[in-house]
N, C-alpha and C positions, 0 to 999 in steps of 0.2 A: 504494500500500500504506500509506503514511503517513496519507493522508487517510482511508482505511478504518479504520485503527486509532483515529484521533482521533474519528471520527464514531460509533464503536460505543458503545452505551449501557452504563451501569454495571449490572452484574448482581449482585444481592445473594445469588444462589445459587451464585456462583463459589467455587472452592476456593482462595481467596487471603486474604492478610491484609487487603487493602483491603475485601473483602466482609465479613470478620469485623469490621472497624472500623466499617462502615456499618450493621450490623444493629441493630435496635431503634430505628431512626430517628435514629441518631447521624450526625454528619458524617464521611464516609469520608476517609481520608488522601488526599493528592494522588496522581494517577496518575504523576507524574514520578518517584516512588519506584521504579517498575519499571525505568526507564532508569538510575537511579543504581545500583540493585542489579546490573543487567547489566554496566555499566561497571566496577563494583567487582570483579565476578567475572572479567572480562577482565584487569584490571590485576593482580589476585592471581595469576591463571594465568600471565601473562607474567613475573611476578616470580619465582614459585616452581616452576613446572612445568618438567620436562625438555623439550627440543626433540625430541620423539618423537611418533609417532602417538598413543600412549597419553596423553601430556601434552596434545596438542591436543584429544583427545576429553574429557579431564577438564576442561579449561578451557571447552570448549563446554557440557558438562553443568552446570558450576557457574554460568556466566553465564546460561544459559537457566533454570535452577532459580530463581535470584534474580529474573529477569524475570517468570516465571510466578507466583511466590509473591507478588509485589507488584503484579500487574496487575489491571485491572478485570474481565477475563474469563479464567478459568483453570479447566479441567476435567480429568478423568482422562486424556483422550487427550493433553493438553499435557504432563503429567508422564510419560507413557509414552515420549515423546521423550527426556527426560532420563535415564530408566531405560535406554533403549536405548543412549544415549551412554556410560553407565557400564558397560554390558555390553561395549561396544567396548573400553573401557579394560582390562577384565579379559581380554578375548580377545587384545589386542595386546601385552600384557606378556610377554616371553620369560621362561621359568622360570629361566634361568641369568643373567639380567641382574642386576647389583648394584643395590641401591636407592640412588638419588641423593638427597642431602639437599635 
């Protein structure tokens, strides 16, 4: 899977900031930004989210959103995954749970 990801070509029609930076013949940003954004999402989620299913789904959505937004290939179906994870967050929060800081 890692080799497949590395060997995939850069797509200028992708829905990501890398494709936006590479349009018009400019030099696109490095693809390592996707992994930095994913790790930042995981670290932020581990630091601030509650240890509940909703917190796990929110951390998953945040880390994948950062990964897709800065990847060399990202399309609508990639973002549907993050939207689905956010819907899991909404569905797994009990209405009588107090909000945790």
